[in-house]
N, C-alpha and C positions, 0 to 999 in steps of 0.2 A: 546639368551634370549628366554624364553618360551612365547607363544602367549596366553595361557589360561587366560581368564578373561579380556583381553584387550577390546574386543568389548563390553562386558557387562559393564565394567567400563565407557567407553565413552558414551554409551546409558544412563546410570544412570546420568552421569554428565550433559548431554544435556537436559534431561527431569526432572532433580531434583526429581526423584522418581524411586524407584525400581519397583513399580507396572506398571507405564507407560513404563518403559524400557522393562519389560517382555512382555507387549502387543505388542510393536513395534518389538520385536525380535521373537515373537510367541513361547516363552518358559515360564516356570513357574517362578513366583517371587522367589520361594525358590532356584531354580537353579541359577538365577541371583545373589542372595545374597551369595550363596556358592562360586560362582566363584570370586566375588569381595572380599570376606573375605579371600579366598585362595591367591588372588593376594596381598592383604595387608600383609598377613603373609609372603609371599615369599619376598616381598620388605622390610619388617620390618618397614613399615610406615603406618600411618592412612591417608586414602585418603578422607574420608567423615566425616562430623559431622552429626550424625543421631539423629532426634527427632521424636516424634509421628506424627508431622505435616509436617516436612520439612527435606530434605536431601540437604546438601550443601558441596562444596569442601573445604578441608583444604588448607593451603598455598602450602604444598607439592603436594596436589592433583591437584591444578590449574596448577602447573609447569608440572606435569606428564601428565595431560590432553592435554596441548598444543602440547607436543611431540607425544603423541599417536594419536591425531587427524591428525597431519601432516602425520604420517606414514599410517594411514588408507586412507587418501585422496590420497596419492601416490599409494596405492594399487588399489583404485577405478579408478584412471587415467590409470594405467597400464592395467586394465581389459578392460576399454573402448577403449583403443588404439588397441586392437586386435579383436574388434567386428566391424560389418558393420554399427553400429549405427552412426559412424562418417560421413558416406557418405549417409546413408539412414535412417533418423530419423523415429522412430516408437514408439508406445506405448501411454499411457494415460497421459494427463496433466490436473491437477485439479487446477483451478484458481478462484479468486474472484476479484470483482471490484465494485466501487460505482454504484448505480442503473442507474442514468441518464447518467453519463459518459460512463458506460459500454454499455448501449443500443445504444448510439449515436456514440461513437468513437471506443471502444475496440472490441466489438463482430463483427461488420462488417469487421474489419481488421483481426480478428481471422478466420472468414469465408474465406477471401482471402487466408490466410495462409494455411488453410485446403485444398483448391483447389490445392495448390502446392505440399502438402505432404499427399498423400492418406493413408499412414499407421499410421498417427497420429490421436489420439482421444482426444477430449477436453470436459471436464465437467466444466461448469461455474456457479458460484453462485453469483448473484448480490445482494449486501446489503450495506447500509450506515453504518452498524455497523462493527467495525474491528473484524474479526475473528482471532482466535489463529491458525496460520499456522501450527505449529508443532502438537498441540493437535488435530486439525481437519484434518490433513493430506493434506494440500494444498501445491502444488509445487510453487505457484506464487500468488502474490497479486498486484493489481494496486491501488496505493494510491495517494491522492492529497494533496498539501500543505506541511506544515512542518511535518517531520517525528518524531514521539514521541517514537518509539520503537528502542532503540539502540542495541538490541540483534539481529537485522536483518541486512542483507546485502541489498544494494539498488543500482539500476542503474537508472539514470535520463533518461526518455523517451522524455520529452518535457516540455512545460510550458503552463500555462493558465493565461489569463488576466481577472480581474474582472472589469466590466464597470458599472458606475453609469449612468443611462439613464432614459428618459421619452419620451412620445410622443409629437410631435409638438402641438397637440391640448391641452394637459395638460399644457404645458409651456405658450401657448397663454393665457390661462385662469388664471393661478396662478403665472406666472413670472418665471424667470430663477434664481436659487440660484448662488451666486458668491463666497460663502465661506461655509465651512462645518457647521459653526454655524447657517446658515440660514435654514438648513434642518429641524429644529424643527418647522418651520412655514409651512412645506409641509406635504402632505399625503405620508407616506413611506410604500411601499409594503414589508411586512416582510416574511422572510422564517423561518427556524427553530431557528435562532439566533436573539437576541434582539439588536445586534450591527453590524455596518459595519466597514470595514477596509479602512484606508486612510494613506497617508504620508503627514505630515505637518512639514515644517522647517527641512526636512531631516530625520525626525523620524517617525516611524510607530505609528499609533494612532487608537484606537478602539472607535467608537462613538455610544452610545446607541440611538436608533431611535424608534419612535412610529408610529402607523397607525391603521386604522380600518380593515385592511385585513391581514391575516396571512395564508400562505399555505406552506406545506412541499413539494412542487412540482415546479420545475423551469419553466416548460412549462406553468403552470397555472399562475405563476407570470408574465411571459412574455406576456401572453394574457391580463392580467389585465393592464399592462403598455401600451400595444398597444391600449387598449380601453380607455385610458386617466384617469385611476383611481389613478395614483400616480407615484412616482419615485421609481425605483428599482435598486438594485445592484446585478448583476448576472455574472457568468463566460461567456467567449466569445462564447462557443459552444451553448448557449441559444439565444444570441442576436446579434451575429456578422452579420448575413444576414440582419436583420431588421435595423441595424445601417447603413449598406452599401446602402440599398435602401431608406433610409430616413424615414422609419416608426418610428424609435427611434433616439433620439439625445443624444449624450454623454454629460455628465455634469462634472464640476470640474475636468477636465483632469489633471490639475497641482497638484491635491491632490491624484491622483490615487496611490493605494498601489502597491508595487513591484509585479512583476509576481510571481506566485506560481509554484512550481515544480510538475511534473507528474512523478511518480516513479514506477518502477518494484521492488518489495520487495520479498526476499526469505530468508530462514533460513541461518544463518551464518555457517562458517566452513564446507561448503559443496560446491563442484564444481557443477556447473550446468550441467545437462545431455545435450547431443547434441540437443535433440528436444526442450528443454526449452530455451537453449541458442539461438537457431535459432529463436524461437518465440520472445524472448526479443529483439534480434537484429533487427528483422523485425518491431516490434512495434516502436522501437526507430527511425528507418529509415523513417517510415511513419509519425511519430508525431513531429519530430524535425523541 
């Protein structure tokens, strides 16, 4: 079988665009289009539905893509097997992570990783907005909670617990809530969302809360809770130490929502390069 047009076809299928495929391959859009058209003619099948706004695979195209992707993955694996990257990882890794979790948990671990592997370079972009990994050229993303993008592959690195807590001083003045319905009588310290997560009678529940304070920063919310301004719900990496030393007291533990996953996310249908696989495994080892 001839190989002409296979790579171009796969790039168009994964990017749903001839233009994006040409940019990724560093060739002209016209060349990509010619190669794909020649491939369709050779196979005597239509691989794509084409409109002015979108390119999508036909049923035959989806079947052909699955086989082509497997073949290209096999070629990539064969090439890696004969390079020294397996034993000596090198090159650049571009990753993204949420701001606070990236600052406190991920980047210090990345720094430790870089001490071990001197030929690896890392470029990190911290943002609470989900970036497009393929479009923006990221190798890896760290994401928290439920994953919404089913087009990505994911590996669980660990978990986080959300605690509801307040200072002993606040509780002495305003009392301790014994059910989630009592929270409407308390000053709730709000983050970016208007609701908190709980589990009641075995089912997850979101409760809308109100308060006179709203910050989009977990450290500032922790400080407000420590100063007795109200009750807060925050992930463990903000409040764990304060709970351990008694500066904050956990509340409604029987209503605590299930732990949320911490994930390494990367584009599907691609084998991780050795340097990225090593980093993901290292993060999982440290965070689990």
